[in-house]
C-alpha positions in Angstrom: 34.4 -34.5 -160.5 32.3 -31.5 -161.3 30.9 -28.9 -159.0 27.4 -30.4 -158.8 28.7 -33.7 -157.6 30.9 -32.1 -155.0 27.9 -30.0 -153.8 25.7 -33.1 -153.5 28.4 -35.0 -151.6 28.7 -32.0 -149.2 25.0 -31.9 -148.6 24.9 -35.7 -147.9 27.8 -35.3 -145.5 26.2 -32.4 -143.6 22.9 -34.3 -143.5 24.6 -37.4 -142.2 26.4 -35.4 -139.5 23.1 -33.8 -138.5 21.4 -37.3 -138.3 24.3 -38.6 -136.2 24.2 -35.6 -133.8 20.4 -35.9 -133.5 20.6 -39.6 -132.7 23.4 -38.9 -130.2 21.2 -36.2 -128.5 18.2 -38.6 -128.3 20.5 -41.3 -126.8 21.9 -38.8 -124.3 18.5 -37.7 -123.2 17.3 -41.3 -122.9 20.4 -42.1 -120.8 19.8 -39.0 -118.6 16.2 -39.9 -118.0 17.2 -43.5 -117.1 19.8 -42.2 -114.7 17.4 -39.7 -113.1 14.7 -42.4 -112.7 17.3 -44.8 -111.2 18.5 -42.0 -108.9 15.0 -41.2 -107.7 14.3 -44.9 -107.0 17.4 -45.2 -104.9 16.6 -42.0 -103.1 13.1 -43.2 -102.2 14.6 -46.5 -101.0 17.1 -44.7 -98.8 14.4 -42.4 -97.4 12.4 -45.5 -96.4 15.4 -47.1 -94.7 16.4 -43.9 -93.0 12.9 -43.4 -91.8 12.9 -46.8 -90.2 16.2 -46.0 -88.4 14.7 -42.7 -87.2 11.6 -44.4 -85.9 13.5 -47.2 -84.2 17.0 -46.3 -83.1 18.2 -49.9 -83.0 17.0 -50.8 -86.5 19.5 -52.9 -88.4 18.5 -52.4 -92.0 21.8 -51.8 -93.9 22.4 -48.7 -96.1 24.9 -50.4 -98.4 28.7 -50.2 -98.5 28.8 -47.3 -101.0 26.1 -45.1 -99.5 28.5 -42.3 -98.6 29.5 -42.1 -102.3 25.9 -42.2 -103.6 24.3 -38.8 -104.4 20.9 -40.5 -104.0 21.7 -41.2 -100.3 22.9 -37.7 -99.8 19.7 -36.3 -101.2 17.7 -38.6 -99.0 19.6 -37.4 -95.9 19.0 -33.8 -96.8 15.3 -34.3 -97.5 14.9 -35.8 -94.1 17.1 -33.3 -92.3 14.8 -30.5 -93.5 11.6 -32.1 -92.0 12.7 -33.7 -88.7 13.3 -32.1 -85.3 14.3 -32.9 -81.7 16.1 -36.2 -81.0 15.6 -37.3 -84.6 18.2 -34.8 -85.6 20.8 -36.4 -83.3 19.9 -39.8 -84.6 20.4 -38.7 -88.2 23.7 -37.1 -87.2 24.8 -40.5 -85.8 23.9 -42.2 -89.1 25.8 -39.5 -91.1 28.8 -40.1 -88.9 28.6 -43.9 -89.1 28.6 -44.1 -92.9 31.2 -41.3 -93.2 28.9 -39.1 -95.4 30.1 -35.8 -93.9 33.8 -36.8 -94.2 33.2 -37.7 -97.8 31.7 -34.2 -98.6 34.5 -32.5 -96.6 37.1 -34.3 -98.8 35.3 -33.2 -101.9 35.2 -29.6 -100.6 39.0 -29.6 -100.1 39.7 -30.7 -103.6 40.6 -27.9 -106.0 38.5 -29.3 -108.9 35.9 -29.7 -110.2 34.1 -26.6 -109.0 30.6 -28.1 -109.4 31.4 -31.0 -107.1 33.0 -28.6 -104.6 30.0 -26.4 -104.6 27.7 -29.4 -104.2 29.8 -30.5 -101.2 29.5 -27.0 -99.6 25.7 -26.9 -100.1 25.4 -30.5 -98.7 27.4 -29.7 -95.6 25.3 -26.6 -95.1 22.1 -28.6 -95.5 23.1 -31.4 -93.1 24.0 -28.9 -90.4 26.3 -31.3 -88.6 28.5 -29.5 -86.0 31.3 -31.9 -86.6 31.8 -30.2 -90.0 32.0 -26.7 -88.5 35.9 -26.5 -88.6 35.9 -27.4 -92.3 33.3 -24.8 -93.0 35.2 -22.1 -91.1 38.3 -23.1 -93.0 36.6 -22.3 -96.3 35.1 -19.0 -95.3 38.0 -17.5 -97.3 37.7 -20.0 -100.2 38.5 -18.6 -103.7 35.0 -19.2 -104.9 32.4 -16.7 -103.5 29.4 -19.1 -103.6 31.4 -21.6 -101.6 32.1 -19.0 -99.0 28.4 -18.1 -98.9 27.4 -21.8 -98.4 29.9 -22.3 -95.7 28.7 -19.3 -93.8 25.1 -20.5 -94.3 25.9 -23.9 -92.9 27.5 -22.4 -89.8 24.4 -20.3 -89.2 22.1 -23.2 -89.8 23.9 -25.2 -87.0 24.0 -22.1 -84.8 27.8 -22.6 -84.3 28.5 -19.4 -82.3 32.3 -19.8 -82.5 31.9 -19.0 -86.2 30.5 -15.5 -85.6 33.9 -13.9 -85.2 35.4 -15.6 -88.3 32.4 -14.5 -90.4 32.8 -10.9 -89.0 36.5 -11.0 -89.9 35.5 -11.5 -93.6 32.7 -9.0 -93.6 34.7 -5.9 -94.7 36.7 -7.8 -97.3 33.8 -9.3 -99.3 32.2 -8.0 -102.4 28.7 -6.6 -101.8 26.8 -9.8 -102.8 28.8 -12.0 -100.5 28.8 -9.4 -97.7 25.0 -9.3 -97.8 24.7 -13.1 -97.6 27.2 -13.1 -94.6 25.0 -10.5 -93.0 21.9 -12.8 -93.5 23.9 -15.5 -91.7 24.7 -13.2 -88.8 21.1 -12.3 -88.4 20.2 -16.0 -88.1 22.3 -16.2 -84.9 19.9 -13.6 -83.3 21.0 -12.0 -80.1 24.0 -14.4 -79.8 25.6 -12.2 -82.4 24.8 -8.9 -80.7 28.0 -8.3 -78.7 30.4 -9.7 -81.3 28.8 -7.2 -83.7 29.2 -4.4 -81.2 32.9 -5.3 -80.6 33.5 -5.4 -84.4 31.9 -2.0 -84.9 34.0 -0.5 -82.1 37.2 -1.9 -83.4 36.7 -1.0 -87.0 34.8 2.3 -86.9 36.8 5.0 -88.6 39.1 2.7 -90.6 39.8 3.4 -94.3 36.8 1.4 -95.3 33.5 1.3 -93.3 31.8 -1.3 -95.5 31.9 -4.0 -92.9 30.8 -1.6 -90.1 27.8 -0.4 -92.2 26.7 -4.0 -92.7 27.3 -4.8 -89.1 25.1 -1.9 -88.1 22.3 -3.1 -90.4 22.5 -6.5 -88.9 22.2 -5.1 -85.4 19.1 -3.2 -86.5 17.6 -6.4 -88.0 18.3 -8.4 -84.8 16.5 -5.7 -82.9 18.2 -6.1 -79.5 17.3 -3.0 -77.5 20.4 -3.3 -75.3 22.5 -1.9 -78.1 20.7 1.4 -78.0 23.5 3.2 -76.0 26.1 1.7 -78.3 24.4 3.0 -81.4 24.0 6.4 -79.9 27.7 6.5 -79.2 28.5 5.5 -82.8 26.2 8.3 -84.0 28.1 10.9 -82.0 31.5 10.0 -83.5 30.6 8.8 -87.0 32.1 11.1 -89.6 31.0 9.0 -92.6 27.5 9.9 -93.7 26.8 6.3 -94.7 27.8 5.1 -91.3 25.4 7.7 -89.8 22.6 6.6 -92.0 23.1 2.9 -91.1 23.2 3.8 -87.4 20.0 5.9 -87.6 18.2 3.1 -89.5 19.3 0.6 -86.8 18.1 2.9 -84.0 14.7 3.1 -85.6 14.5 -0.7 -85.8 15.9 -1.3 -82.3 13.6 1.4 -80.9 13.1 2.2 -77.2 13.1 5.5 -75.4 16.9 5.7 -75.5 16.8 6.0 -79.3 14.7 9.2 -79.4 17.3 11.7 -78.1 20.1 10.9 -80.6 17.5 10.8 -83.4 16.2 14.2 -82.5 19.8 15.4 -82.6 20.5 14.1 -86.1 17.0 15.3 -87.2 18.6 18.8 -87.1 21.8 17.8 -88.9 23.1 20.0 -91.7 23.1 16.9 -93.9 19.7 16.4 -95.4 20.2 12.6 -95.8 20.6 12.3 -92.0 17.5 14.4 -91.4 15.4 12.4 -93.8 16.5 9.1 -92.4 16.0 10.4 -88.8 12.4 11.3 -89.6 11.7 7.8 -90.8 13.3 6.2 -87.8 11.5 8.4 -85.4 8.2 7.3 -87.0 9.2 3.6 -86.6 9.8 4.0 -82.9 6.1 5.0 -82.6 6.3 7.5 -79.7 3.8 10.3 -80.3 5.8 12.6 -78.1 8.0 13.4 -81.1 5.1 14.6 -83.2 6.0 18.3 -82.7 9.6 17.6 -83.9 8.3 15.9 -87.0 5.9 18.7 -87.6 8.9 21.0 -87.9 10.2 18.7 -90.6 7.2 19.6 -92.8 8.8 23.0 -93.4 12.3 21.7 -94.1 14.1 23.0 -97.2 14.6 19.4 -98.5 11.7 17.5 -100.2 12.8 14.1 -98.8 12.8 15.4 -95.2 9.4 16.9 -95.7 8.1 13.7 -97.3 9.5 11.4 -94.6 8.4 13.7 -91.8 4.8 13.7 -93.1 4.8 9.9 -93.7 6.0 9.4 -90.1 3.3 11.7 -88.7 0.7 9.8 -90.6 1.7 6.6 -88.8 1.6 8.1 -85.3 -1.3 8.8 -82.9 -2.2 12.4 -83.2 -0.2 12.8 -86.3 -3.1 13.1 -88.7 -4.4 16.1 -86.9 -1.1 17.9 -87.3 -1.1 17.1 -91.0 -4.6 18.5 -91.3 -3.3 21.7 -89.7 -0.3 21.8 -92.0 -2.6 21.7 -95.0 -4.1 24.9 -93.9 -0.8 26.6 -93.1 0.8 29.3 -95.1 3.8 27.2 -95.9 3.0 25.7 -99.3 5.7 23.0 -99.2 4.4 21.9 -95.8 0.9 21.7 -97.2 2.0 19.7 -100.2 3.9 17.1 -98.0 1.0 16.9 -95.6 -1.6 16.4 -98.3 0.5 13.7 -100.0 0.9 11.8 -96.7 -2.9 12.1 -96.0 -3.6 10.7 -99.4 -1.2 7.8 -98.9 -2.6 7.0 -95.5 -6.2 6.9 -96.7 -7.3 10.0 -94.8 -8.1 11.8 -98.1 -10.4 9.0 -99.3 -12.1 9.0 -95.9 -12.6 12.8 -96.1 -14.2 12.4 -99.5 -16.6 9.7 -98.3 -17.5 11.8 -95.3 -18.0 14.9 -97.4 -20.4 13.0 -99.7 -22.3 11.9 -96.7 -22.5 15.4 -95.4 -20.4 14.5 -92.3 -17.0 16.1 -93.1 -15.3 18.2 -90.5 -13.8 21.7 -91.2 -10.4 20.2 -91.4 -11.5 17.6 -93.9 -13.3 20.2 -96.0 -10.1 22.3 -96.0 -8.1 19.2 -97.2 -10.5 18.5 -100.0 -10.5 22.2 -101.0 -6.6 22.2 -101.1 -6.4 19.1 -103.1 -9.0 20.3 -105.6 -7.1 23.6 -106.0 -3.9 21.7 -106.7 -5.5 19.4 -109.2 -6.8 22.5 -111.1 -3.4 24.0 -111.4 -2.0 23.2 -114.9 1.2 21.2 -115.0 
């Protein structure tokens, strides 16, 4: 057998394998489409039956003996759970319990393999939000798979199971950043119910080797926005030695707001650490009390650019702040003038001054602002 014959045979074999693979792919796609179509038909049928049960609590239409093992039934339950409210949620929970759907998903979650099915079970339990599954979800908050831990925490937050707050907090400092951020989202969903567990966690863990959990807990407190934690945050700010903890506390004070937040923020506004000064300027602006305008005006002459920038931006958002920025533009401190002019441009005051100048209505302060900006634009880079 010569080389040409061998080459032809090889080409035919390769071509034949390609044809077989192509036919196999077509068959697989056809099977997949058929299975998806069948799945959707079953899901629609389950939605119809479930809807009748929700509308009439004593409805007797059967779901079928294998409903708990049918992913189409699971999808139908989740679809309805996301659109119903009130007593219908309790009725659906009764149906879930009667067919053993949650128990089936819990069993799948407890299996070691396969991962895809375990993750699907965690997501399903989170979506169903049945309190009966809470112990299993708490059990898997330390699962080896990060995404499963996230879904378990999400499910506990979805059902507002307050007993899960402490177990979630216990994991907070041990998680990688992505999981820690998702746990924080769950804690936010509990609202003010999580306030005092968060305060207790911060008090116990502040100053330990790692403040990762404390920093996240402080951010959660700020997002929840419960003004009752103002004194607690002020106390943390007094004793915090870690700049990152200080920054998180300052940010939380700005979000929580209230008059009790001003004094500690004025204190950190004069910190030797420029990061604390810069964050304090932003937080003072968020509180929205114009009584701190003179303090922020001092920040326009700070040695650090970020402090000047944040002070100017805060002034631009406060009543009476624009007037102070206009005065700063005319001051002899060039850095203060730069920061003030930038903030006035960002707030729209510069555009207003131009319009008023063209209409012949500009004030002296507005003319001074336009003159300063024109001078700066003329300076070569």
